[in-house]
C-alpha positions as CSV (number, residue, x, y, z in Angstrom):
1,X,-57.6,95.4,-78.2
2,X,-57.3,93.1,-75.1
3,X,-55.1,90.0,-75.4
4,X,-56.0,87.0,-73.3
5,X,-53.7,84.0,-72.8
6,X,-54.9,80.9,-70.9
7,X,-57.7,82.9,-69.4
8,X,-55.5,85.8,-68.2
9,X,-55.0,89.2,-69.8
10,X,-51.5,90.2,-70.9
11,X,-51.3,92.7,-68.0
12,X,-51.7,89.8,-65.5
13,X,-48.9,88.0,-67.3
14,X,-46.7,91.0,-67.1
15,X,-47.4,91.3,-63.4
16,X,-46.6,87.6,-62.8
17,X,-43.4,87.9,-64.8
18,X,-42.4,91.0,-62.7
19,X,-43.1,89.1,-59.5
20,X,-41.0,86.1,-60.7
21,X,-38.1,88.3,-61.7
22,X,-38.2,90.2,-58.4
23,X,-38.4,86.9,-56.4
24,X,-35.4,85.5,-58.4
25,X,-33.3,88.6,-57.8
26,X,-34.1,88.7,-54.1
27,X,-33.2,85.0,-53.7
28,X,-29.9,85.4,-55.6
29,X,-28.9,88.4,-53.6
30,X,-29.8,86.7,-50.3
31,X,-27.8,83.6,-51.4
32,X,-24.8,85.8,-52.4
33,X,-24.9,87.7,-49.1
34,X,-25.1,84.5,-47.0
35,X,-22.3,82.9,-48.9
36,X,-20.0,85.9,-48.2
37,X,-21.1,86.2,-44.6
38,X,-20.6,82.5,-43.8
39,X,-17.3,82.4,-45.6
40,X,-16.0,85.2,-43.3
41,X,-17.4,83.3,-40.2
42,X,-15.9,80.0,-41.3
43,X,-12.4,81.5,-41.6
44,X,-12.5,82.7,-38.0
45,X,-14.0,79.5,-36.4
46,X,-13.0,75.9,-36.3
47,X,-16.4,74.4,-36.2
48,X,-17.8,72.2,-39.0
49,X,-21.4,73.4,-39.0
50,X,-20.7,76.7,-40.7
51,X,-18.5,75.0,-43.3
52,X,-21.3,72.5,-44.1
53,X,-23.8,75.3,-44.5
54,X,-21.4,77.3,-46.7
55,X,-20.9,74.3,-49.0
56,X,-24.7,73.8,-49.2
57,X,-25.4,77.4,-50.1
58,X,-22.7,77.3,-52.8
59,X,-24.5,74.3,-54.2
60,X,-27.8,76.0,-54.4
61,X,-28.4,76.0,-58.1
62,X,-29.8,79.0,-60.0
63,X,-32.0,76.7,-61.9
64,X,-33.9,75.9,-58.7
65,X,-34.1,79.6,-57.9
66,X,-35.6,80.3,-61.3
67,X,-38.2,77.5,-61.1
68,X,-39.2,78.6,-57.6
69,X,-39.5,82.2,-58.7
70,X,-41.6,81.3,-61.7
71,X,-43.9,79.3,-59.5
72,X,-44.3,82.3,-57.2
73,X,-45.1,84.4,-60.2
74,X,-47.7,81.9,-61.4
75,X,-49.6,82.4,-58.1
76,X,-50.6,85.8,-59.5
77,X,-52.6,84.1,-62.4
78,X,-55.9,82.4,-62.5
79,X,-55.0,79.1,-64.2
80,X,-57.0,75.9,-64.9
81,X,-56.7,73.1,-62.3
82,X,-54.5,70.9,-64.5
83,X,-52.0,73.7,-65.0
84,X,-51.9,74.5,-61.3
85,X,-51.2,70.8,-60.5
86,X,-48.5,70.7,-63.2
87,X,-46.7,73.8,-61.9
88,X,-46.9,72.5,-58.3
89,X,-45.4,69.2,-59.3
90,X,-42.6,70.9,-61.2
91,X,-41.8,73.2,-58.2
92,X,-41.9,70.4,-55.7
93,X,-39.7,68.2,-57.9
94,X,-37.1,71.0,-58.3
95,X,-37.2,71.5,-54.5
96,X,-36.7,67.8,-53.8
97,X,-33.8,67.7,-56.3
98,X,-32.2,70.7,-54.5
99,X,-32.7,69.1,-51.1
100,X,-31.1,65.9,-52.4
101,X,-28.1,68.0,-53.7
102,X,-27.8,69.6,-50.2
103,X,-27.8,66.2,-48.5
104,X,-25.3,64.8,-51.0
105,X,-23.1,67.9,-50.4
106,X,-23.3,67.3,-46.6
107,X,-22.2,63.7,-47.0
108,X,-19.2,64.7,-49.3
109,X,-18.2,67.4,-46.8
110,X,-18.1,64.8,-44.0
111,X,-16.0,62.5,-46.1
112,X,-13.6,65.3,-47.0
113,X,-13.3,66.3,-43.3
114,X,-12.6,62.7,-42.3
115,X,-9.9,62.2,-44.9
116,X,-8.3,65.5,-43.9
117,X,-8.2,64.3,-40.3
118,X,-6.7,60.9,-41.3
119,X,-4.0,62.5,-43.4
120,X,-3.2,64.8,-40.4
121,X,-2.4,61.7,-38.4
122,X,-5.4,61.6,-36.0
123,X,-6.9,58.5,-37.8
124,X,-5.5,55.5,-39.7
125,X,-4.8,56.1,-43.4
126,X,-6.0,52.6,-44.1
127,X,-9.5,53.3,-42.8
128,X,-10.1,55.9,-45.5
129,X,-11.1,53.1,-47.8
130,X,-13.9,52.2,-45.4
131,X,-15.1,55.8,-45.3
132,X,-15.5,55.6,-49.1
133,X,-17.9,52.8,-48.6
134,X,-19.8,54.8,-46.0
135,X,-19.9,57.7,-48.4
136,X,-21.2,55.5,-51.2
137,X,-23.9,53.9,-49.1
138,X,-25.1,57.2,-47.6
139,X,-25.2,58.9,-51.0
140,X,-27.0,56.0,-52.6
141,X,-29.6,56.0,-49.8
142,X,-30.1,59.8,-50.3
143,X,-30.7,59.6,-54.0
144,X,-32.8,56.5,-53.9
145,X,-35.1,58.0,-51.2
146,X,-35.4,61.3,-53.1
147,X,-36.0,59.6,-56.4
148,X,-38.8,57.7,-54.9
149,X,-40.3,60.9,-53.5
150,X,-40.0,62.6,-56.9
151,X,-41.7,59.7,-58.7
152,X,-44.5,59.7,-56.1
153,X,-44.8,63.5,-56.5
154,X,-45.1,63.1,-60.3
155,X,-48.0,60.7,-59.8
156,X,-46.3,57.3,-60.3
157,X,-47.4,54.4,-58.1
158,X,-44.2,53.4,-56.3
159,X,-45.7,50.8,-54.0
160,X,-44.7,47.9,-56.4
161,X,-41.3,49.4,-56.9
162,X,-40.6,49.7,-53.2
163,X,-41.8,46.1,-52.6
164,X,-39.5,44.8,-55.4
165,X,-36.6,46.7,-54.0
166,X,-37.3,45.2,-50.5
167,X,-37.5,41.6,-51.8
168,X,-34.4,42.0,-53.9
169,X,-32.5,43.5,-51.0
170,X,-33.4,40.6,-48.7
171,X,-32.3,38.1,-51.3
172,X,-29.0,39.8,-51.9
173,X,-28.4,40.2,-48.1
174,X,-29.0,36.5,-47.5
175,X,-26.7,35.5,-50.3
176,X,-23.8,37.6,-49.1
177,X,-24.5,37.8,-45.4
178,X,-21.0,36.9,-44.3
179,X,-19.5,39.6,-46.5
180,X,-22.0,42.1,-45.4
181,X,-21.3,41.2,-41.8
182,X,-17.6,41.9,-42.2
183,X,-18.3,45.1,-44.2
184,X,-20.6,46.4,-41.4
185,X,-18.0,45.4,-38.8
186,X,-15.4,47.4,-40.8
187,X,-17.7,50.5,-40.7
188,X,-18.2,49.9,-37.0
189,X,-14.4,49.9,-36.5
190,X,-14.1,53.1,-38.5
191,X,-16.8,54.9,-36.6
192,X,-16.3,53.6,-33.1
193,X,-12.4,53.3,-33.4
194,X,-11.7,50.6,-30.8
195,X,-8.2,50.6,-32.5
196,X,-6.5,52.2,-35.4
197,X,-3.5,51.3,-37.5
198,X,-0.3,51.3,-35.3
199,X,-2.1,50.3,-32.1
200,X,-0.7,47.3,-30.2
201,X,-3.7,45.1,-29.3
202,X,-4.4,41.8,-27.7
203,X,-7.2,39.7,-29.3
204,X,-7.8,36.5,-27.3
205,X,-4.5,34.6,-27.3
206,X,-3.0,36.7,-30.2
207,X,-1.2,40.0,-29.8
208,X,0.5,42.3,-32.2
209,X,0.5,45.7,-33.9
210,X,-2.4,46.6,-36.2
211,X,-1.0,46.8,-39.7
212,X,-4.1,47.1,-41.9
213,X,-7.8,47.6,-41.5
214,X,-9.6,46.6,-44.6
215,X,-13.2,46.2,-45.7
216,X,-13.3,42.5,-44.8
217,X,-10.2,41.7,-42.7
218,X,-7.9,43.3,-40.1
219,X,-4.3,42.3,-40.0
220,X,-1.9,42.2,-37.0
221,X,1.9,41.9,-37.1
222,X,2.8,39.5,-34.3
223,X,5.8,39.8,-32.0
224,X,7.5,37.0,-33.9
225,X,7.1,38.8,-37.2
226,X,4.1,36.6,-38.4
227,X,1.0,38.2,-39.8
228,X,-2.3,37.3,-38.1
229,X,-5.5,38.0,-40.1
230,X,-8.9,38.3,-38.5
231,X,-12.3,38.7,-40.2
232,X,-13.7,42.1,-39.0
233,X,-16.8,40.4,-37.7
234,X,-14.8,37.9,-35.6
235,X,-12.4,40.6,-34.2
236,X,-15.4,42.6,-32.9
237,X,-16.9,39.6,-31.2
238,X,-13.7,39.0,-29.2
239,X,-12.4,40.9,-26.2
240,X,-9.9,43.4,-27.3
241,X,-7.1,44.9,-25.1
242,X,-5.6,48.1,-26.6
243,X,-2.2,48.5,-25.0
244,X,-1.4,51.7,-27.0
245,X,-4.1,53.6,-25.1
246,X,-2.6,52.9,-21.7
247,X,-1.8,56.1,-19.8
248,X,0.1,54.3,-17.0
249,X,1.2,50.8,-16.0
250,X,0.7,49.0,-12.7
251,X,3.6,47.0,-11.3
252,X,3.3,44.5,-8.5
253,X,5.8,42.0,-7.0
254,X,6.4,39.9,-3.9
255,X,9.4,40.0,-1.5
256,X,10.0,36.7,0.4
257,X,12.1,37.0,3.5
258,X,13.4,33.9,5.3
259,X,12.1,33.0,8.7
260,X,14.4,33.9,11.6
261,X,14.6,37.6,10.6
262,X,13.9,39.8,13.6
263,X,10.6,41.6,13.9
264,X,12.3,45.0,13.9
265,X,14.0,44.2,10.5
266,X,10.7,42.9,9.2
267,X,8.9,46.1,10.2
268,X,11.4,48.2,8.4
269,X,10.9,46.6,5.0
270,X,7.7,48.5,3.9
271,X,9.3,51.9,4.7
272,X,12.5,50.9,2.9
273,X,10.5,50.0,-0.3
274,X,8.5,53.2,-0.1
275,X,11.7,55.3,0.0
276,X,13.1,53.4,-3.0
277,X,10.1,54.0,-5.1
278,X,9.7,57.7,-4.0
279,X,13.2,58.2,-5.1
280,X,12.1,57.5,-8.7
281,X,9.2,60.0,-8.6
282,X,9.8,61.1,-12.2
283,X,8.7,57.7,-13.5
284,X,7.0,55.9,-10.6
285,X,4.4,56.6,-7.9
286,X,4.2,54.5,-4.7
287,X,0.9,52.9,-3.8
288,X,1.5,50.4,-1.0
289,X,3.8,47.8,0.6
290,X,2.5,45.4,3.2
291,X,3.4,42.2,5.0
292,X,0.9,40.0,3.2
293,X,1.3,36.5,4.5
294,X,3.3,34.2,6.7
295,X,3.9,31.5,4.0
296,X,5.0,28.0,4.4
297,X,8.7,28.8,3.8
298,X,8.9,32.6,3.8
299,X,7.5,35.9,5.2
300,X,5.8,37.5,2.2
301,X,5.5,41.2,1.4
302,X,3.4,42.6,-1.5
303,X,4.5,45.8,-3.2
304,X,2.4,47.8,-5.7
305,X,3.4,50.9,-7.5
306,X,2.6,52.7,-10.8
307,X,4.7,53.7,-13.8
308,X,3.6,57.1,-14.9
309,X,3.9,56.3,-18.7
310,X,2.7,53.5,-20.9
311,X,6.2,53.2,-22.5
312,X,7.2,49.6,-22.0
313,X,11.0,50.4,-22.0
314,X,10.4,53.0,-19.2
315,X,8.4,50.4,-17.4
316,X,11.2,47.8,-17.6
317,X,13.9,50.3,-16.6
318,X,11.9,51.5,-13.6
319,X,11.0,48.0,-12.5
320,X,14.7,47.0,-12.7
321,X,15.8,50.0,-10.7
322,X,13.2,49.2,-8.0
323,X,14.2,45.6,-7.8
324,X,17.9,46.4,-7.6
325,X,17.2,49.0,-4.9
326,X,15.3,46.4,-2.9
327,X,18.2,43.9,-3.2
328,X,20.7,46.5,-2.0
329,X,18.4,47.6,0.9
330,X,18.0,44.1,2.1
331,X,21.7,43.4,1.9
332,X,22.5,46.6,3.8
333,X,20.1,45.5,6.6
334,X,21.4,41.9,6.7
335,X,18.0,40.5,5.6
336,X,18.2,37.3,3.6
337,X,15.8,36.5,0.8
338,X,14.0,33.2,1.3
339,X,14.0,30.5,-1.3
340,X,12.7,26.9,-1.2
341,X,15.3,24.2,-0.7
342,X,15.4,20.6,-2.0
343,X,17.0,17.8,0.0
344,X,18.2,14.9,-2.2
345,X,18.0,11.9,0.1
346,X,18.8,8.4,-0.9
347,X,15.8,6.0,-1.2
348,X,17.2,4.0,1.7
349,X,17.0,7.1,4.0
350,X,13.4,7.8,2.9
351,X,12.2,4.3,3.5
352,X,14.1,4.0,6.8
353,X,11.9,6.6,8.4
354,X,14.1,9.7,7.9
355,X,11.2,11.7,6.4
356,X,10.9,15.5,6.4
357,X,9.1,17.2,9.2
358,X,5.4,17.9,8.7
359,X,6.0,21.7,8.6
360,X,8.2,21.5,5.6
361,X,6.8,22.8,2.3
362,X,5.8,20.2,-0.1
363,X,8.5,21.2,-2.6
364,X,11.1,20.6,0.1
365,X,10.0,17.2,1.2
366,X,11.8,14.2,-0.3
367,X,10.1,13.3,-3.5
368,X,7.9,16.5,-3.3
369,X,7.1,18.6,-6.4
């Protein structure tokens, strides 16, 4: 006696079941092999890609494998059109759910990696809160997109739903545009990292140490101890100077020598300065020293050198050593530093015609400023 089920004899159903079981076993074996193989590779490497693939493979559900195997087995049968469509939709739906799970796993792996780096000290601990927002938004987008694809695959008309979501999203965005602006600015700070907690920055006329980076505001601790609070959107619009990321500091100063100094002594000053700075080669490097200008009341030299570290205390110590060395060198050579003088004349002397010569500097003339 020959049994027939849905137009297929029992022998065909047995063949289809055997194909489904074999396909499921093969996929499970391949998944297990790849998991062990990638686990061994991930232990030897420091790259993130193999770790992400490993987590995705571990989150490949057996339920998805079984449905896919059953669909492959059903291809051995001659079924009515409505059953073929139903099986195809079930298989595609399970595949979309599995891909969504992989995408969600990838986002969570990124968040875990970022938090681990922040705890290790490479990023600010305060910005972990912002990564939670990024994680939430990305996972929400993943599941919304895939849910719409699943509904479309099951035959639902999603055009009206998508239009409604778009109109609702625009209305919400207009209502909270300032908050959203600061939120997106916070995400930009987290991803681009123009500064992190602990950096000393200059924002316009304000300067201080970054104390906290939140979802809406960034807070600085000023030099006077006061706390300056910026909206994240405003701070990104301003010009930011990050002093913490300096690798070296440039130092420049002027030496003003009085007129009457002999040309030989004037010519020796640049070499004297060069030797002083080269003597501090552990912390400073010489760039130049030149006679820059014959000023109204002094011969002017410009000196430029570099501090090899961004440490402000090293900068001040080195600058002090250079200036003291210049003073000693000038004193040893009998060279006088020029300075403007002020003559205090009585009003009667001024109005009697005893005025200053025309070549005096303005600040030296009677009544000058």
